[in-house]
N, C-alpha and C positions, 0 to 999 in steps of 0.2 A: 507515538508511533504504535505502540501495541495496539490502540484503540483501531488506528487506520489499517493495520494488516489483520485485526480481528475482524473488520468489515469485509475486506478484500476476501478473506476464507470464506465468508457467509455468502460471499458470490456478488456484492456491492463493488466493481472494480472502476467504475467512474469516478475521476476524481470531482466533479462538478457535484455528483451526488453526496460524495463522503464529505466534501466541505460543506455542504448545506446541513446534512445530518449533523457533524460536530461543532457548526458554527465556526469554521475556519475560514481563510481564503483559499481559494484555488491553487494559489502559489503557494502556499503553507503545506498543501497536501503533496503538491509536486518536490519541493524540496524536501522534506521526510521522505517521500518514497526514495529519493536519488542516496539520501544519506545512508539509508538502509541499504538499499542496494550495494553501494561503495563499500560498506563495511562487510559485506556478505562473502562468503569462502565459496559461492557459486557463481556462474556467469549471470550477467545481469538481467540477459533476456530469458533464463529459464526461472528466474527469481520469484516472479509472481506464480508460475505456473506451480512451483513447489509448494509455495504457500497456500494455493488453492488445493493441492493434493493432501495436505494434513488431515487426519482423520481424527 
């Protein structure tokens, strides 16, 4: 999960690109994203924007 969101933070937010880079299936990437968003204390829609804003 951390590697996926590290890539999102670096600007790679396309699930197919992340899947190819990490050698996972696209469905696995979708599942990891959904799991983390469900556990987060912020709105699902804002979550990836906040991840990208981390400096």
